[in-house]
PDB file with SEQRES, HELIX, SHEET and CRYST1 records, atoms N, CA, C and O in Angstrom:
SEQRES   1 A   69  MET LYS ASN GLN ASN ASN ASN ILE ILE GLU GLN VAL LEU          
SEQRES   2 A   69  GLN VAL LEU GLU LYS ARG MET LYS TYR SER ASP SER ASP          
SEQRES   3 A   69  ILE GLN VAL SER SER PRO ASP ASP SER LYS LYS TYR ALA          
SEQRES   4 A   69  ARG LEU ALA LEU THR GLU HIS LEU GLN GLU VAL PHE ALA          
SEQRES   5 A   69  VAL MET PHE LEU ASP ASN ARG HIS CYS LEU ILE SER PHE          
SEQRES   6 A   69  CYS PHE SER THR                                              
HELIX    1 AA1 LYS A    2  ARG A   19  1                                  18    
HELIX    2 AA2 PRO A   32  ALA A   42  1                                  11    
SHEET    1 AA1 2 LYS A  21  SER A  23  0                                        
SHEET    2 AA1 2 ASP A  26  GLN A  28 -1                                        
SHEET    1 AA2 2 PHE A  51  LEU A  56  0                                        
SHEET    2 AA2 2 LEU A  62  SER A  68 -1                                        
CRYST1    1.000    1.000    1.000  90.00  90.00  90.00 P 1           1          
ATOM      1  N   MET A   1      -2.685 108.650 -37.224  1.00  0.00           N  
ATOM      2  CA  MET A   1      -1.675 107.890 -36.515  1.00  0.00           C  
ATOM      3  C   MET A   1      -0.684 107.245 -37.490  1.00  0.00           C  
ATOM      4  O   MET A   1       0.522 107.249 -37.242  1.00  0.00           O  
ATOM      5  N   LYS A   2      -1.198 106.687 -38.609  1.00  0.00           N  
ATOM      6  CA  LYS A   2      -0.331 106.041 -39.579  1.00  0.00           C  
ATOM      7  C   LYS A   2       0.623 107.057 -40.212  1.00  0.00           C  
ATOM      8  O   LYS A   2       1.798 106.752 -40.416  1.00  0.00           O  
ATOM      9  N   ASN A   3       0.132 108.262 -40.526  1.00  0.00           N  
ATOM     10  CA  ASN A   3       0.991 109.304 -41.081  1.00  0.00           C  
ATOM     11  C   ASN A   3       2.077 109.696 -40.098  1.00  0.00           C  
ATOM     12  O   ASN A   3       3.226 109.909 -40.483  1.00  0.00           O  
ATOM     13  N   GLN A   4       1.709 109.793 -38.818  1.00  0.00           N  
ATOM     14  CA  GLN A   4       2.688 110.146 -37.792  1.00  0.00           C  
ATOM     15  C   GLN A   4       3.771 109.067 -37.691  1.00  0.00           C  
ATOM     16  O   GLN A   4       4.957 109.376 -37.577  1.00  0.00           O  
ATOM     17  N   ASN A   5       3.353 107.805 -37.734  1.00  0.00           N  
ATOM     18  CA  ASN A   5       4.319 106.697 -37.701  1.00  0.00           C  
ATOM     19  C   ASN A   5       5.229 106.727 -38.909  1.00  0.00           C  
ATOM     20  O   ASN A   5       6.434 106.514 -38.779  1.00  0.00           O  
ATOM     21  N   ASN A   6       4.674 106.990 -40.091  1.00  0.00           N  
ATOM     22  CA  ASN A   6       5.484 107.070 -41.302  1.00  0.00           C  
ATOM     23  C   ASN A   6       6.490 108.209 -41.212  1.00  0.00           C  
ATOM     24  O   ASN A   6       7.625 108.072 -41.670  1.00  0.00           O  
ATOM     25  N   ASN A   7       6.085 109.328 -40.627  1.00  0.00           N  
ATOM     26  CA  ASN A   7       7.004 110.454 -40.462  1.00  0.00           C  
ATOM     27  C   ASN A   7       8.145 110.093 -39.518  1.00  0.00           C  
ATOM     28  O   ASN A   7       9.297 110.453 -39.762  1.00  0.00           O  
ATOM     29  N   ILE A   8       7.827 109.391 -38.452  1.00  0.00           N  
ATOM     30  CA  ILE A   8       8.859 108.967 -37.503  1.00  0.00           C  
ATOM     31  C   ILE A   8       9.834 108.012 -38.174  1.00  0.00           C  
ATOM     32  O   ILE A   8      11.048 108.142 -38.020  1.00  0.00           O  
ATOM     33  N   ILE A   9       9.302 107.059 -38.912  1.00  0.00           N  
ATOM     34  CA  ILE A   9      10.152 106.100 -39.620  1.00  0.00           C  
ATOM     35  C   ILE A   9      11.048 106.827 -40.613  1.00  0.00           C  
ATOM     36  O   ILE A   9      12.233 106.512 -40.721  1.00  0.00           O  
ATOM     37  N   GLU A  10      10.505 107.780 -41.327  1.00  0.00           N  
ATOM     38  CA  GLU A  10      11.286 108.553 -42.290  1.00  0.00           C  
ATOM     39  C   GLU A  10      12.413 109.318 -41.597  1.00  0.00           C  
ATOM     40  O   GLU A  10      13.525 109.394 -42.120  1.00  0.00           O  
ATOM     41  N   GLN A  11      12.134 109.878 -40.438  1.00  0.00           N  
ATOM     42  CA  GLN A  11      13.160 110.606 -39.683  1.00  0.00           C  
ATOM     43  C   GLN A  11      14.266 109.666 -39.197  1.00  0.00           C  
ATOM     44  O   GLN A  11      15.447 110.013 -39.238  1.00  0.00           O  
ATOM     45  N   VAL A  12      13.878 108.483 -38.740  1.00  0.00           N  
ATOM     46  CA  VAL A  12      14.865 107.514 -38.280  1.00  0.00           C  
ATOM     47  C   VAL A  12      15.734 107.047 -39.443  1.00  0.00           C  
ATOM     48  O   VAL A  12      16.944 106.885 -39.283  1.00  0.00           O  
ATOM     49  N   LEU A  13      15.132 106.831 -40.608  1.00  0.00           N  
ATOM     50  CA  LEU A  13      15.913 106.454 -41.787  1.00  0.00           C  
ATOM     51  C   LEU A  13      16.929 107.526 -42.135  1.00  0.00           C  
ATOM     52  O   LEU A  13      18.055 107.212 -42.522  1.00  0.00           O  
ATOM     53  N   GLN A  14      16.542 108.789 -42.003  1.00  0.00           N  
ATOM     54  CA  GLN A  14      17.466 109.883 -42.284  1.00  0.00           C  
ATOM     55  C   GLN A  14      18.632 109.883 -41.302  1.00  0.00           C  
ATOM     56  O   GLN A  14      19.772 110.144 -41.686  1.00  0.00           O  
ATOM     57  N   VAL A  15      18.347 109.590 -40.038  1.00  0.00           N  
ATOM     58  CA  VAL A  15      19.423 109.515 -39.040  1.00  0.00           C  
ATOM     59  C   VAL A  15      20.385 108.379 -39.383  1.00  0.00           C  
ATOM     60  O   VAL A  15      21.602 108.549 -39.308  1.00  0.00           O  
ATOM     61  N   LEU A  16      19.838 107.220 -39.758  1.00  0.00           N  
ATOM     62  CA  LEU A  16      20.693 106.092 -40.117  1.00  0.00           C  
ATOM     63  C   LEU A  16      21.517 106.388 -41.366  1.00  0.00           C  
ATOM     64  O   LEU A  16      22.677 105.987 -41.456  1.00  0.00           O  
ATOM     65  N   GLU A  17      20.925 107.085 -42.323  1.00  0.00           N  
ATOM     66  CA  GLU A  17      21.670 107.451 -43.524  1.00  0.00           C  
ATOM     67  C   GLU A  17      22.836 108.373 -43.170  1.00  0.00           C  
ATOM     68  O   GLU A  17      23.913 108.274 -43.759  1.00  0.00           O  
ATOM     69  N   LYS A  18      22.620 109.265 -42.209  1.00  0.00           N  
ATOM     70  CA  LYS A  18      23.691 110.153 -41.779  1.00  0.00           C  
ATOM     71  C   LYS A  18      24.793 109.391 -41.055  1.00  0.00           C  
ATOM     72  O   LYS A  18      25.955 109.794 -41.097  1.00  0.00           O  
ATOM     73  N   ARG A  19      24.440 108.298 -40.394  1.00  0.00           N  
ATOM     74  CA  ARG A  19      25.446 107.476 -39.712  1.00  0.00           C  
ATOM     75  C   ARG A  19      26.349 106.763 -40.705  1.00  0.00           C  
ATOM     76  O   ARG A  19      27.506 106.471 -40.403  1.00  0.00           O  
ATOM     77  N   MET A  20      25.819 106.484 -41.886  1.00  0.00           N  
ATOM     78  CA  MET A  20      26.619 105.847 -42.922  1.00  0.00           C  
ATOM     79  C   MET A  20      27.552 106.896 -43.499  1.00  0.00           C  
ATOM     80  O   MET A  20      27.198 108.072 -43.581  1.00  0.00           O  
ATOM     81  N   LYS A  21      28.725 106.481 -43.892  1.00  0.00           N  
ATOM     82  CA  LYS A  21      29.704 107.417 -44.423  1.00  0.00           C  
ATOM     83  C   LYS A  21      29.401 107.686 -45.890  1.00  0.00           C  
ATOM     84  O   LYS A  21      29.078 106.770 -46.646  1.00  0.00           O  
ATOM     85  N   TYR A  22      29.508 108.947 -46.285  1.00  0.00           N  
ATOM     86  CA  TYR A  22      29.310 109.316 -47.677  1.00  0.00           C  
ATOM     87  C   TYR A  22      30.659 109.609 -48.304  1.00  0.00           C  
ATOM     88  O   TYR A  22      31.432 110.409 -47.778  1.00  0.00           O  
ATOM     89  N   SER A  23      30.942 108.974 -49.409  1.00  0.00           N  
ATOM     90  CA  SER A  23      32.218 109.130 -50.100  1.00  0.00           C  
ATOM     91  C   SER A  23      31.956 109.157 -51.595  1.00  0.00           C  
ATOM     92  O   SER A  23      31.439 108.189 -52.152  1.00  0.00           O  
ATOM     93  N   ASP A  24      32.306 110.251 -52.248  1.00  0.00           N  
ATOM     94  CA  ASP A  24      32.101 110.391 -53.698  1.00  0.00           C  
ATOM     95  C   ASP A  24      30.658 110.087 -54.088  1.00  0.00           C  
ATOM     96  O   ASP A  24      30.408 109.385 -55.068  1.00  0.00           O  
ATOM     97  N   SER A  25      29.732 110.606 -53.334  1.00  0.00           N  
ATOM     98  CA  SER A  25      28.287 110.449 -53.525  1.00  0.00           C  
ATOM     99  C   SER A  25      27.820 108.996 -53.411  1.00  0.00           C  
ATOM    100  O   SER A  25      26.688 108.683 -53.781  1.00  0.00           O  
ATOM    101  N   ASP A  26      28.676 108.106 -52.903  1.00  0.00           N  
ATOM    102  CA  ASP A  26      28.289 106.718 -52.631  1.00  0.00           C  
ATOM    103  C   ASP A  26      28.037 106.583 -51.139  1.00  0.00           C  
ATOM    104  O   ASP A  26      28.684 107.249 -50.331  1.00  0.00           O  
ATOM    105  N   ILE A  27      27.114 105.739 -50.782  1.00  0.00           N  
ATOM    106  CA  ILE A  27      26.877 105.452 -49.377  1.00  0.00           C  
ATOM    107  C   ILE A  27      27.799 104.314 -48.981  1.00  0.00           C  
ATOM    108  O   ILE A  27      27.725 103.225 -49.549  1.00  0.00           O  
ATOM    109  N   GLN A  28      28.674 104.563 -48.004  1.00  0.00           N  
ATOM    110  CA  GLN A  28      29.577 103.536 -47.505  1.00  0.00           C  
ATOM    111  C   GLN A  28      29.046 103.068 -46.162  1.00  0.00           C  
ATOM    112  O   GLN A  28      28.920 103.858 -45.226  1.00  0.00           O  
ATOM    113  N   VAL A  29      28.737 101.793 -46.069  1.00  0.00           N  
ATOM    114  CA  VAL A  29      28.152 101.234 -44.860  1.00  0.00           C  
ATOM    115  C   VAL A  29      29.226 101.207 -43.779  1.00  0.00           C  
ATOM    116  O   VAL A  29      30.297 100.631 -43.969  1.00  0.00           O  
ATOM    117  N   SER A  30      28.928 101.836 -42.643  1.00  0.00           N  
ATOM    118  CA  SER A  30      29.930 101.930 -41.581  1.00  0.00           C  
ATOM    119  C   SER A  30      29.911 100.733 -40.637  1.00  0.00           C  
ATOM    120  O   SER A  30      30.912 100.452 -39.978  1.00  0.00           O  
ATOM    121  N   SER A  31      28.789 100.029 -40.563  1.00  0.00           N  
ATOM    122  CA  SER A  31      28.743  98.834 -39.714  1.00  0.00           C  
ATOM    123  C   SER A  31      27.609  97.920 -40.168  1.00  0.00           C  
ATOM    124  O   SER A  31      26.610  98.391 -40.713  1.00  0.00           O  
ATOM    125  N   PRO A  32      27.759  96.630 -39.948  1.00  0.00           N  
ATOM    126  CA  PRO A  32      26.677  95.699 -40.285  1.00  0.00           C  
ATOM    127  C   PRO A  32      25.393  96.005 -39.525  1.00  0.00           C  
ATOM    128  O   PRO A  32      24.294  95.829 -40.051  1.00  0.00           O  
ATOM    129  N   ASP A  33      25.536  96.461 -38.290  1.00  0.00           N  
ATOM    130  CA  ASP A  33      24.361  96.766 -37.481  1.00  0.00           C  
ATOM    131  C   ASP A  33      23.563  97.932 -38.063  1.00  0.00           C  
ATOM    132  O   ASP A  33      22.333  97.888 -38.081  1.00  0.00           O  
ATOM    133  N   ASP A  34      24.253  98.977 -38.540  1.00  0.00           N  
ATOM    134  CA  ASP A  34      23.559 100.110 -39.153  1.00  0.00           C  
ATOM    135  C   ASP A  34      22.822  99.696 -40.425  1.00  0.00           C  
ATOM    136  O   ASP A  34      21.697 100.135 -40.663  1.00  0.00           O  
ATOM    137  N   SER A  35      23.455  98.853 -41.240  1.00  0.00           N  
ATOM    138  CA  SER A  35      22.782  98.412 -42.465  1.00  0.00           C  
ATOM    139  C   SER A  35      21.579  97.532 -42.144  1.00  0.00           C  
ATOM    140  O   SER A  35      20.566  97.591 -42.840  1.00  0.00           O  
ATOM    141  N   LYS A  36      21.680  96.728 -41.110  1.00  0.00           N  
ATOM    142  CA  LYS A  36      20.550  95.889 -40.673  1.00  0.00           C  
ATOM    143  C   LYS A  36      19.386  96.759 -40.217  1.00  0.00           C  
ATOM    144  O   LYS A  36      18.238  96.517 -40.589  1.00  0.00           O  
ATOM    145  N   LYS A  37      19.686  97.773 -39.411  1.00  0.00           N  
ATOM    146  CA  LYS A  37      18.642  98.674 -38.925  1.00  0.00           C  
ATOM    147  C   LYS A  37      18.005  99.443 -40.076  1.00  0.00           C  
ATOM    148  O   LYS A  37      16.788  99.624 -40.108  1.00  0.00           O  
ATOM    149  N   TYR A  38      18.822  99.892 -41.015  1.00  0.00           N  
ATOM    150  CA  TYR A  38      18.299 100.631 -42.166  1.00  0.00           C  
ATOM    151  C   TYR A  38      17.345  99.758 -42.973  1.00  0.00           C  
ATOM    152  O   TYR A  38      16.249 100.193 -43.325  1.00  0.00           O  
ATOM    153  N   ALA A  39      17.758  98.535 -43.263  1.00  0.00           N  
ATOM    154  CA  ALA A  39      16.910  97.622 -44.044  1.00  0.00           C  
ATOM    155  C   ALA A  39      15.614  97.313 -43.301  1.00  0.00           C  
ATOM    156  O   ALA A  39      14.542  97.284 -43.905  1.00  0.00           O  
ATOM    157  N   ARG A  40      15.709  97.086 -42.010  1.00  0.00           N  
ATOM    158  CA  ARG A  40      14.516  96.785 -41.210  1.00  0.00           C  
ATOM    159  C   ARG A  40      13.521  97.939 -41.263  1.00  0.00           C  
ATOM    160  O   ARG A  40      12.323  97.725 -41.448  1.00  0.00           O  
ATOM    161  N   LEU A  41      14.020  99.160 -41.101  1.00  0.00           N  
ATOM    162  CA  LEU A  41      13.127 100.316 -41.126  1.00  0.00           C  
ATOM    163  C   LEU A  41      12.597 100.598 -42.527  1.00  0.00           C  
ATOM    164  O   LEU A  41      11.443 100.996 -42.684  1.00  0.00           O  
ATOM    165  N   ALA A  42      13.422 100.396 -43.535  1.00  0.00           N  
ATOM    166  CA  ALA A  42      12.993 100.647 -44.913  1.00  0.00           C  
ATOM    167  C   ALA A  42      11.874  99.695 -45.330  1.00  0.00           C  
ATOM    168  O   ALA A  42      11.046 100.026 -46.178  1.00  0.00           O  
ATOM    169  N   LEU A  43      11.862  98.515 -44.725  1.00  0.00           N  
ATOM    170  CA  LEU A  43      10.878  97.493 -45.108  1.00  0.00           C  
ATOM    171  C   LEU A  43       9.747  97.344 -44.095  1.00  0.00           C  
ATOM    172  O   LEU A  43       8.917  96.445 -44.232  1.00  0.00           O  
ATOM    173  N   THR A  44       9.697  98.193 -43.100  1.00  0.00           N  
ATOM    174  CA  THR A  44       8.768  98.021 -41.991  1.00  0.00           C  
ATOM    175  C   THR A  44       7.295  98.099 -42.388  1.00  0.00           C  
ATOM    176  O   THR A  44       6.451  97.535 -41.691  1.00  0.00           O  
ATOM    177  N   GLU A  45       6.964  98.772 -43.472  1.00  0.00           N  
ATOM    178  CA  GLU A  45       5.559  98.914 -43.858  1.00  0.00           C  
ATOM    179  C   GLU A  45       4.981  97.658 -44.494  1.00  0.00           C  
ATOM    180  O   GLU A  45       3.766  97.554 -44.663  1.00  0.00           O  
ATOM    181  N   HIS A  46       5.837  96.703 -44.846  1.00  0.00           N  
ATOM    182  CA  HIS A  46       5.358  95.462 -45.459  1.00  0.00           C  
ATOM    183  C   HIS A  46       4.872  94.511 -44.378  1.00  0.00           C  
ATOM    184  O   HIS A  46       5.597  94.213 -43.429  1.00  0.00           O  
ATOM    185  N   LEU A  47       3.656  94.040 -44.525  1.00  0.00           N  
ATOM    186  CA  LEU A  47       3.054  93.173 -43.526  1.00  0.00           C  
ATOM    187  C   LEU A  47       3.470  91.720 -43.670  1.00  0.00           C  
ATOM    188  O   LEU A  47       3.414  90.952 -42.709  1.00  0.00           O  
ATOM    189  N   GLN A  48       3.894  91.340 -44.888  1.00  0.00           N  
ATOM    190  CA  GLN A  48       4.312  89.966 -45.124  1.00  0.00           C  
ATOM    191  C   GLN A  48       5.817  89.916 -45.336  1.00  0.00           C  
ATOM    192  O   GLN A  48       6.483  90.942 -45.472  1.00  0.00           O  
ATOM    193  N   GLU A  49       6.325  88.712 -45.360  1.00  0.00           N  
ATOM    194  CA  GLU A  49       7.752  88.512 -45.552  1.00  0.00           C  
ATOM    195  C   GLU A  49       8.226  89.132 -46.860  1.00  0.00           C  
ATOM    196  O   GLU A  49       7.536  89.056 -47.876  1.00  0.00           O  
ATOM    197  N   VAL A  50       9.392  89.739 -46.829  1.00  0.00           N  
ATOM    198  CA  VAL A  50       9.964  90.400 -47.994  1.00  0.00           C  
ATOM    199  C   VAL A  50      11.381  89.888 -48.192  1.00  0.00           C  
ATOM    200  O   VAL A  50      12.132  89.733 -47.230  1.00  0.00           O  
ATOM    201  N   PHE A  51      11.744  89.626 -49.442  1.00  0.00           N  
ATOM    202  CA  PHE A  51      13.118  89.253 -49.778  1.00  0.00           C  
ATOM    203  C   PHE A  51      13.844  90.530 -50.166  1.00  0.00           C  
ATOM    204  O   PHE A  51      13.392  91.254 -51.053  1.00  0.00           O  
ATOM    205  N   ALA A  52      14.962  90.813 -49.515  1.00  0.00           N  
ATOM    206  CA  ALA A  52      15.712  92.042 -49.796  1.00  0.00           C  
ATOM    207  C   ALA A  52      17.186  91.729 -49.966  1.00  0.00           C  
ATOM    208  O   ALA A  52      17.716  90.791 -49.369  1.00  0.00           O  
ATOM    209  N   VAL A  53      17.841  92.542 -50.800  1.00  0.00           N  
ATOM    210  CA  VAL A  53      19.266  92.371 -51.063  1.00  0.00           C  
ATOM    211  C   VAL A  53      19.930  93.742 -51.054  1.00  0.00           C  
ATOM    212  O   VAL A  53      19.421  94.696 -51.642  1.00  0.00           O  
ATOM    213  N   MET A  54      21.066  93.823 -50.382  1.00  0.00           N  
ATOM    214  CA  MET A  54      21.910  95.009 -50.427  1.00  0.00           C  
ATOM    215  C   MET A  54      23.161  94.635 -51.197  1.00  0.00           C  
ATOM    216  O   MET A  54      23.908  93.745 -50.790  1.00  0.00           O  
ATOM    217  N   PHE A  55      23.387  95.313 -52.307  1.00  0.00           N  
ATOM    218  CA  PHE A  55      24.587  95.072 -53.094  1.00  0.00           C  
ATOM    219  C   PHE A  55      25.631  96.114 -52.717  1.00  0.00           C  
ATOM    220  O   PHE A  55      25.387  97.317 -52.813  1.00  0.00           O  
ATOM    221  N   LEU A  56      26.800  95.637 -52.285  1.00  0.00           N  
ATOM    222  CA  LEU A  56      27.904  96.507 -51.895  1.00  0.00           C  
ATOM    223  C   LEU A  56      29.115  96.205 -52.769  1.00  0.00           C  
ATOM    224  O   LEU A  56      29.308  95.072 -53.209  1.00  0.00           O  
ATOM    225  N   ASP A  57      29.926  97.226 -53.014  1.00  0.00           N  
ATOM    226  CA  ASP A  57      31.175  96.974 -53.731  1.00  0.00           C  
ATOM    227  C   ASP A  57      32.259  96.618 -52.712  1.00  0.00           C  
ATOM    228  O   ASP A  57      31.978  96.481 -51.522  1.00  0.00           O  
ATOM    229  N   ASN A  58      33.507  96.469 -53.191  1.00  0.00           N  
ATOM    230  CA  ASN A  58      34.579  96.039 -52.293  1.00  0.00           C  
ATOM    231  C   ASN A  58      34.996  97.103 -51.281  1.00  0.00           C  
ATOM    232  O   ASN A  58      35.783  96.815 -50.379  1.00  0.00           O  
ATOM    233  N   ARG A  59      34.480  98.339 -51.413  1.00  0.00           N  
ATOM    234  CA  ARG A  59      34.731  99.397 -50.427  1.00  0.00           C  
ATOM    235  C   ARG A  59      33.532  99.555 -49.492  1.00  0.00           C  
ATOM    236  O   ARG A  59      33.462 100.517 -48.727  1.00  0.00           O  
ATOM    237  N   HIS A  60      32.607  98.630 -49.553  1.00  0.00           N  
ATOM    238  CA  HIS A  60      31.378  98.643 -48.749  1.00  0.00           C  
ATOM    239  C   HIS A  60      30.466  99.814 -49.096  1.00  0.00           C  
ATOM    240  O   HIS A  60      29.705 100.287 -48.251  1.00  0.00           O  
ATOM    241  N   CYS A  61      30.545 100.281 -50.348  1.00  0.00           N  
ATOM    242  CA  CYS A  61      29.641 101.324 -50.816  1.00  0.00           C  
ATOM    243  C   CYS A  61      28.386 100.670 -51.379  1.00  0.00           C  
ATOM    244  O   CYS A  61      28.459  99.684 -52.112  1.00  0.00           O  
ATOM    245  N   LEU A  62      27.251 101.224 -51.031  1.00  0.00           N  
ATOM    246  CA  LEU A  62      25.980 100.677 -51.467  1.00  0.00           C  
ATOM    247  C   LEU A  62      25.787 100.903 -52.959  1.00  0.00           C  
ATOM    248  O   LEU A  62      25.785 102.040 -53.429  1.00  0.00           O  
ATOM    249  N   ILE A  63      25.627  99.824 -53.690  1.00  0.00           N  
ATOM    250  CA  ILE A  63      25.358  99.906 -55.123  1.00  0.00           C  
ATOM    251  C   ILE A  63      23.854  99.948 -55.346  1.00  0.00           C  
ATOM    252  O   ILE A  63      23.346 100.758 -56.121  1.00  0.00           O  
ATOM    253  N   SER A  64      23.151  99.056 -54.648  1.00  0.00           N  
ATOM    254  CA  SER A  64      21.704  98.987 -54.823  1.00  0.00           C  
ATOM    255  C   SER A  64      21.078  98.294 -53.621  1.00  0.00           C  
ATOM    256  O   SER A  64      21.678  97.413 -53.004  1.00  0.00           O  
ATOM    257  N   PHE A  65      19.858  98.714 -53.305  1.00  0.00           N  
ATOM    258  CA  PHE A  65      19.052  98.070 -52.260  1.00  0.00           C  
ATOM    259  C   PHE A  65      17.744  97.683 -52.927  1.00  0.00           C  
ATOM    260  O   PHE A  65      16.941  98.550 -53.272  1.00  0.00           O  
ATOM    261  N   CYS A  66      17.524  96.394 -53.110  1.00  0.00           N  
ATOM    262  CA  CYS A  66      16.354  95.897 -53.823  1.00  0.00           C  
ATOM    263  C   CYS A  66      15.525  95.003 -52.901  1.00  0.00           C  
ATOM    264  O   CYS A  66      16.053  94.317 -52.026  1.00  0.00           O  
ATOM    265  N   PHE A  67      14.225  95.032 -53.125  1.00  0.00           N  
ATOM    266  CA  PHE A  67      13.371  94.111 -52.377  1.00  0.00           C  
ATOM    267  C   PHE A  67      12.201  93.692 -53.233  1.00  0.00           C  
ATOM    268  O   PHE A  67      11.788  94.392 -54.158  1.00  0.00           O  
ATOM    269  N   SER A  68      11.673  92.515 -52.894  1.00  0.00           N  
ATOM    270  CA  SER A  68      10.546  91.939 -53.616  1.00  0.00           C  
ATOM    271  C   SER A  68       9.554  91.382 -52.609  1.00  0.00           C  
ATOM    272  O   SER A  68       9.940  90.770 -51.613  1.00  0.00           O  
ATOM    273  N   THR A  69       8.280  91.598 -52.876  1.00  0.00           N  
ATOM    274  CA  THR A  69       7.248  91.101 -51.969  1.00  0.00           C  
ATOM    275  C   THR A  69       6.671  89.799 -52.484  1.00  0.00           C  
ATOM    276  O   THR A  69       5.785  89.224 -51.853  1.00  0.00           O  
TER     277      THR A  69                                                      
END                                                                             
């Protein structure tokens, strides 16, 4: 069951990544809601609170997505 859930989460992350615009091999965030959903799904396996940061440049391209438990 856990493997099946992980596969579903991975598929949803891929869909969200496709929703984001790709420009010059950078991920450009198309909406705040999409980035929120992506972060939520990317961190869903953590049972405790996690501190996460998305670094974007002035074109809203993702520079880095970091998290700490």
